[in-house]
C-alpha angles and dihedrals in degrees: 000000000000116000112232110222126201124180109277113232097202144018093264094055091043090051091051091054091046090052091055092044091051094044091054096034083230105173093171092056089045090052089050089051093050092046094056096038118090104238091222089063094053098094091050094044092048090048107174093326102096109133132175091253092054093044092052095048089049090053093046094045093048091050099045104033111019107033095068092053103036121007093175091057088053090051092049092049091050090048095051094038086062088059093056121112111259092023093125091044092053092046088056092052097051117115121233090258092050091049089052089054089055090048090050091052090052090048090053091047089054089055092049099045118158121131098022129061126238086245090057090048093048093050091049090050088057089054087054088049093241 
């Protein structure tokens, strides 16, 4: 059954949706959530709750369901995700395979460039330690 997503107004609501998304490994619902969520609000909505599982499903959802429609939204989400509390901690906990998924998303972003420069993308890659 498809999860209906409405824009979360606070960190608690956002966390509730993320819990359901993670429990069901629902990348489509996660993509819907990221599509209706203002990227600038991501650090506040995530609060101090960013975990590897959430980070990975964000990366997979952005790659498979958002990139083809709106590459600049993917870039913005990656940019603001890097401002979230626990971002560096989560980066350090990623497996080799998970890091490769992040690299793959950046490679695809480079191929679909539009509203961000290759310099911007390169500097963001450094933030992601790629």
